[in-house]
N, C-alpha and C positions, 0 to 999 in steps of 0.2 A: 641599541636598537638594530644597527647594521649587523653587528655580530650575531644577534639572534636570528635575523633573516638569513644570514649566510649559513647558519647551522641547519636550516630547513633543507632536507634532501630534495633533489630535483623531482623525484617521484611524487613527493607531496604536492609540489606546484602543479604537476600534471593532474593529480587527483582533484585538487581544488578547482582547476579550470573545467575539468570534466563535470564536477558536481554543479558548478555554476551554469554550464550549458544545459544540463538535464533539468535543473530547477527553472531556468528561463524558458526552455521549450515546453515543459509541463505546464507552467503557469500560462504561457501564451495559448496553448491548445485549450486549456480549461476556460480561459477568459473569452476566447473567440466563440466557443460553444455556448458558454453562459450568456453572452450577449444575444445570440440568436434565440436561445430558449426564452429569455425575457421578452423578446419581441414576437414570441409565438410563431417562429419560423418553422416550416415543415421541411424535414430533411429527406431527400430521396433515398439516402443510404439506410435510413430507418425502415422504410418500406421494403427495400431490397433485402435487408437483413432479416426482417420479419418473415418474408416469403421463403427465404432459405431455411430459417428455423422451423417454419411450419412443414417444410418438405421433408425434414429429417425427424420430426417429432412423432416417432412411433412409440407405442407403449413401453418398449424396452429402453429406448433412448430417454424418454421422459422419466422413467424410474431411476435411471442412472444419474441424470442431472438433478433429480430431486434429492438424491443422496449427496451428490457433490456440493450442491448449494448449501446444505446444512453445515458444511465445514467452514462456511463464511458467514454463518448466522451470528446474531448478537450473543446468544448463549454459548456458542462454540468458541468465539473469540474471547469472551469474558472468562470462560473456564480456562482456556488456553493461556490467557494473560496471567491469571492467578498462579497457574503451574509454572509459567516462565519466570515470574517474579521469585517464586520459591527456589527454582533451579539457579537463577542468577545470584540469589542471596547465599546459596550454598557454595557455588564456585567462585564468586567474587565478593565474599563477605568483607574483604578489606578494600575492595575497589568499587565504591558506591556508584560511580558515574554511569556505568552501563545500566544499572537498575533504574536510576533516576530518569535517564533519557528514554528508556523503554516505556516507563510510566507516562512520561510527557508525550511520547509518540502516540501511544494508544489512547490516552485521555484526550489529547489534543484533536486527534482525528475524529473521535466520537463527537466532540463539541462542534467541530467544523461541519461534519455531515448533518447533524441536527439543525444547525443554524442555516446552512446553505439550502437544504431541502425546503425549509420554511420560507427562505428568501426568494427562491425561484418559483416555488409553488406549482411545479409541473405535474399534471395528472398522469397516472400510469396508463399504459395501454389496456391493462386488465387488473382488477383488484382480486387477488387470490390469496386469502389469508394462509392457506395451507403451505404456500411457498414464500412466506414473509412478504407477500405482495400487497402491503397496505401502506397508507401514507403517501407522501409525494415521491416523485420518480427521479428527479435530477439533483445531484449525481447519484449513481448507484452505490449504495452502502456496501453491497456484496462485492463490488469492484474495489472500493476505496479501503475498507477495513482490512481485507485479507492481504493486499499488497503491502500494507504497513506492518501487519503482524508477521506474516511469513517472510516478508522482505527483511525485517529486522533479524529474524532467525538466520537467514542467508548471510547477512553481514556478520553475525556472531560466529558462524561456522567458518567464514573466510578468515576471520581474525583468530580462530582457534589453532591448536597444534595438530589437528587431525591431518592425516596424510592426504595428498592432493587428489588421489582417486576417490577417496571417501567424500571429500569436499565437492568434487564435480558431480558425483552420483546423487548426493542428497540435494544439492542446490539446483540441479536440473529438474529433479522431481518436484521440488518446491515451486520452481518457476512455472512448470507445467500446471501444477495444482492451482496457482494464482490465476492463470489464464482460463482454466476450466471452470473455476468458480465464477469468474466474471462472465464467461460465455454462457454458463448455465441459465442465466437470467433471461436469455433470448428464447430458447425452446420452451421454457416454462411460461413465457408470455407475460412476464411481470415488469419488463424494462424495455426501453428503446435502445438501439445500438449506441446512440449518442450519449445516453445515460452511462453506459458501460465505459466508453472512451473517456468521458468526462471524469468518471470515478477513478479510472486507472491513472489518468494524468494528474489529478489532484493528489491521489495517494502516493504516487511516485515522487511528486514534488515535495510533499510533506516528509516522506521517509528520508529522502536524500538530504533535506534541510536538517533534520534531526541528527542523522549520522554525521554530517559534515561538522555540525556544532559539537557533537560528542567527540569527534576526532581532534578538533582544535582544543577542546577542554582536556583531553587525555594528554595531548602534546604539551600544553602549557603546564599541566600538573607534573609531567616528567621533567621538564626544564626546571621547574621550581625545586623539585627534589634534588636534582643534580647540583644546583646552586647551594643547597643547604648542606650538602656533603663536604 
């Protein structure tokens, strides 16, 4: 056991601690917001964010965010997930764990969003079917789902053999896209700011948890193969 622990690089310990901090912080933020939502608390920041969103909601801005928000819709993420599974099956046909944990990540967050929305039962600021603004409001599915889907792609790119410049360019673009999709729910008027923050914190917590377990699984699998040689 001690020999196994000594074999773990120092960088891995740092990553583990970082993951635990992110998971703890994300869970804490979501839990705090969730508790206030259950108590029907009114958030000043929701009103301030709504006023700001209204101030920039010109026809052009609304059309832009209507397009952006579609990239975080159920149909877009479902289609993207099917494509991702096919791509992963092609590139990692002998390394099943990435495929399995991607399915767990996307399937799990879908179940979590559905269950938590029903549990909190928070009404939306506006019901607008055109922008997927139906059902309950907290947490925002357009904040939660995209951070898991696009975030997992960011992780795969980091772990790939792509050159550093390419990694930085693609991952920064994906990071911006995640934030734009989440923010799009405000000018479209279908979510509160706290819905978005709750969704991002929940999604990040779930994403990092899945990636951390995947990394541990890959490490254990690597150690097992070395012992068999």
